[in-house]
C-alpha positions in Angstrom: 0.0 0.0 0.0 2.8 2.4 0.9 4.5 1.6 -2.5 1.3 2.5 -4.3 1.0 5.8 -2.4 4.6 6.7 -3.2 4.1 5.9 -7.0 0.9 8.0 -6.9 2.8 10.9 -5.2 5.6 10.6 -7.7 3.1 10.8 -10.6 1.4 13.7 -9.0 4.7 15.6 -8.6 5.8 14.8 -12.2 2.4 16.0 -13.5 2.6 19.2 -11.4 6.1 19.9 -12.6 5.0 19.5 -16.2 2.0 21.8 -15.7 4.2 24.5 -14.1 6.8 24.2 -16.8 4.2 24.5 -19.6 2.4 27.4 -18.0 5.7 29.3 -17.5 6.4 29.0 -21.3 3.0 30.2 -22.3 2.4 33.6 -20.8 5.4 35.5 -19.5 7.0 36.9 -22.6 3.8 38.2 -24.3 2.5 41.7 -24.1 -0.8 43.2 -25.0 0.8 46.1 -26.9 0.8 45.9 -30.7 4.1 45.6 -32.5 5.8 48.8 -33.5 6.3 49.6 -37.1 9.6 51.1 -38.2 10.0 53.4 -41.2 12.9 52.3 -43.4 12.9 55.1 -46.0 10.7 57.5 -47.8 7.8 56.3 -50.0 8.9 56.6 -53.6 7.4 59.6 -55.4 5.5 57.3 -57.8 3.5 55.8 -55.0 2.6 59.1 -53.3 -0.7 60.8 -54.0 -0.6 64.4 -55.1 -0.7 66.8 -52.1 -3.8 68.6 -53.2 -5.8 65.4 -53.3 -7.1 66.1 -56.8 -4.9 63.6 -58.7 -4.7 59.9 -58.6 -1.7 58.1 -57.1 0.8 57.0 -59.7 1.9 53.4 -59.8 5.3 52.6 -61.1 5.7 50.1 -64.0 6.8 46.6 -63.1 10.5 46.0 -63.5 11.7 42.4 -63.3 14.3 41.6 -60.7 17.9 41.6 -61.8 19.6 38.3 -62.5 20.7 36.9 -59.2 24.4 37.2 -58.6 26.0 34.0 -57.3 28.4 34.8 -54.5 31.2 32.4 -54.8 33.1 31.8 -51.6 36.4 33.7 -51.3 39.3 31.4 -52.1 41.9 30.6 -49.6 44.9 33.0 -49.7 47.2 30.3 -51.2 44.6 29.5 -53.9 44.1 33.2 -54.7 47.9 33.7 -55.1 48.2 30.7 -57.4 45.2 31.9 -59.5 46.8 35.3 -59.9 50.2 33.7 -60.8 48.4 31.4 -63.3 46.7 34.5 -64.9 50.1 36.2 -65.2 51.7 33.1 -66.7 48.9 32.7 -69.2 48.9 36.3 -70.3 52.7 36.1 -70.8 52.3 32.9 -72.9 53.6 30.4 -70.3 50.8 27.9 -70.6 52.7 25.1 -69.0 53.5 27.3 -66.0 49.8 28.3 -65.8 48.8 24.7 -65.8 51.2 23.8 -63.0 49.9 26.8 -60.9 46.2 25.8 -61.4 46.9 22.2 -60.7 48.6 23.2 -57.4 45.6 25.3 -56.5 43.3 22.4 -57.3 45.3 20.2 -54.8 44.4 22.8 -52.1 40.8 23.4 -53.2 39.6 20.4 -55.3 35.9 21.4 -55.2 36.4 24.8 -56.7 34.5 24.9 -60.0 36.1 28.1 -61.1 39.6 26.6 -60.9 38.5 23.6 -63.0 37.0 26.1 -65.6 40.3 28.1 -65.7 42.3 24.9 -66.2 40.0 23.9 -69.0 40.6 27.4 -70.6 44.4 26.9 -70.4 44.1 23.4 -71.9 42.0 24.9 -74.7 44.8 27.3 -75.4 47.2 24.3 -75.5 44.9 22.6 -78.0 44.3 19.7 -75.6 40.7 19.4 -76.6 40.1 15.9 -75.0 41.1 17.4 -71.6 39.0 20.5 -72.1 35.8 18.4 -72.4 36.6 16.5 -69.2 37.7 19.6 -67.2 34.8 21.7 -68.2 32.4 18.8 -67.4 34.0 18.5 -64.0 33.5 22.3 -63.4 29.9 21.9 -64.4 29.4 19.1 -61.9 30.9 21.2 -59.1 29.3 24.5 -60.0 26.4 25.7 -57.9 23.0 25.4 -59.6 22.5 29.2 -59.6 25.9 29.9 -61.2 24.6 29.9 -64.8 27.3 32.1 -66.2 30.0 29.6 -65.2 28.0 26.7 -66.4 27.2 28.4 -69.7 30.9 29.3 -70.2 31.8 25.6 -69.6 29.3 24.4 -72.2 30.8 26.9 -74.7 34.3 25.5 -74.0 32.9 22.0 -74.5 31.3 23.0 -77.8 34.5 24.6 -79.1 36.6 21.6 -78.0 34.2 19.1 -79.7 34.1 21.1 -82.8 38.0 21.1 -82.9 37.9 17.3 -82.5 35.5 17.0 -85.5 32.4 16.2 -83.4 30.0 18.7 -84.9 26.8 17.0 -83.5 28.4 17.1 -80.0 29.3 20.7 -80.5 25.7 21.6 -81.5 24.4 19.8 -78.4 26.8 21.6 -76.1 25.8 24.9 -77.7 22.2 24.1 -77.2 22.9 23.3 -73.5 24.8 26.7 -73.2 21.8 28.5 -74.8 19.3 26.9 -72.4 21.1 28.5 -69.5 20.3 32.1 -70.5 
């Protein structure tokens, strides 16, 4: 009988603790005041009514939102230095040096789609068309879905490389894929 009472008392205490906990969550933080509205700038002139009240309010024409800009993460310092070095080497005609610099950067950041794209561009300048197709496809696989400019540029590289290898139908398909990303 004593064990039964102690179980009942334990259940009662647990239930009371639960009720107190839940009631504390429900009512302390609320207020009966309405939320305050903050002004974040002046109303555009097109949306204001004329001050004399005689004219109608003007509504501005719809302008579609700008193309979203994909914010690529800032590369690590070593990768940024190697990319800058590769750009200088490529512009001075040292394509082998640019390849080495980009490959070193890829060992540091193997998931960087832009690095793969740049390496594909260097390989295109070296006329290594088979590698261009592979490297640009790798860049597309790693590119963010919203980064349409990078993906479009990769498809154009693939189209040019396939055309240089004599694969005209593959080049047309790659151009179609590039065009669909507009």
